[in-house]
C-alpha positions, 0 to 999 in steps of 0.5 A: 499499500502506498504511504499518502499519510501526509497529503490526507487533509480533505474529506468529502461527504455525499448522502441521502441525509437532506438538509432539513435535518441535523444529520450532515452537521452531526457527521460533520461534529464526528469528523471535527472532534476527531481533527477539527484541521481537516477540510470537509467538502459537500459533494450532495446530501440531496440523493434520493432517499435510499437511492445506491445508483444515484449515488453511484453516479454522483460519486463517480463524476465527482471523483476525479475532480479532487486531489490525490489522497482525498477521502470520500465518505459517502453514505446512502445506506438501505441496508445500515445496521444489517449484514451488509459490509462497511467498508475503506478502500484504497485507490491510486487517486484517494480513498473511499469509505461507505457500505459496501452495496454497489455504491462505489462501483461506479469509481471502481469501474474507472480506477484500479483498486490497491486494497480493501478492507473491512471496518471491523476495527472499533478503535477507530469509529466514534463508539465501540457500540455504534446506533443500528440506524446511523453507521454514517456518524458512529462508523463512516465519519469517524473512519474517514477522519482518521484516514484523512489524518494518518492513519493507514488502511490496514489499522482500519479493520480486516483485508479483503479481496477489492474483486468481492466488493458488491457490484450495481447491476445497472444495464449497459448500452449495446449496438443493435443494427446501426444504433445503440440502445442504452437507457436513462441512468441519472436524472438531475435537479434540472430535470436533465436525463443523463444517459448510459451512453458515453462520449466515446461512442459519439462520431461525428457532429451530427446524431439523433436520440429516441425516446418514447416515439421523440426524435431529438437532433443533436445539438453543442449547448442548451440554448441551441433550440428555443425555450421549451424544446427537447435537445440532445447534447453531451453533458459535461460529465461526459455522457449523452444527455437529453434536456429541455432549454429552460425547463424539465425533460423529465417532466416533459417526457414522463419517464424515469431512470431505467427508460430505454433510449436509442442512439442513431 
C-alpha cells in the first residue's frame, strides 16, 4: 500500500440525508472531534432517499476532480445495521469509505483498487457500540477522519479482496444494427436525463436520440434550440444527455431511470 499520510487532509461527504435535519452536521461534528483541522467538502446530500444508483453516479462523476489522497465518505445505506459490510478502499487517486452495497461501483469501474478492508476495528469508530441506524455518524465519518489524519488503511480492519466488493447491476448500452440502445441512468435536479451512453460512442457532429417516439437532434448547447424544446447533447459529465431548454425533460417526457433510449 502506498503512503499518502502526509497528503490526506481533505474529506468529502455524500449522502441522502438532505439538509432539513441535523444528520449532516452531526457527521461533520464527529469528524471535527477527531481532527478539527480537516477540510470537509460536501459533494451532495440531496441524493433521493435510498437511491444507491444515483449516489453511484454522483460519486463517480465527482471523484476525479479532487486532489490525490482525498478521502471520500459516501453514505446511502438502506441496509444500515444489517449484514452489508462497511468498507474502506484505497485507490491511486484517493480513498473511499462507504457501505458495501454497490455505491462505490462507478468509481471502481474507472479506477484500479490498491487494497480494501472491512471496517472491523472499533478503535476508529466514534463508539464501540454504534447505532444500528446511523453508521454515518458512528463509523463512516470517524473512519474517514482518522484515514485523512494519517491512519493507515490496514489499521482500520480486516483486509478483503477488492474483487469481492459489491457491484451494482445496472443496464449497459449495446449496439443493435446501426443504433446504440441505452437507458436513462440519472436525472439531475434540472430534470436533465443522463443516459448510459458515453461520449466515446459519439462519432461525428450530428446524431439523434429517440425516446418514447420522440426523435431529438443533437446540438452543442442548451441554447441551440428555442426555450421549451427538447435537445440532445454531451453533458459536462461526459454522457449523452436529453434536456429541455429552460425546462424539465423528466416532466416533459414523463420518464424515469431505466427508460430506454436509442442513439443513431
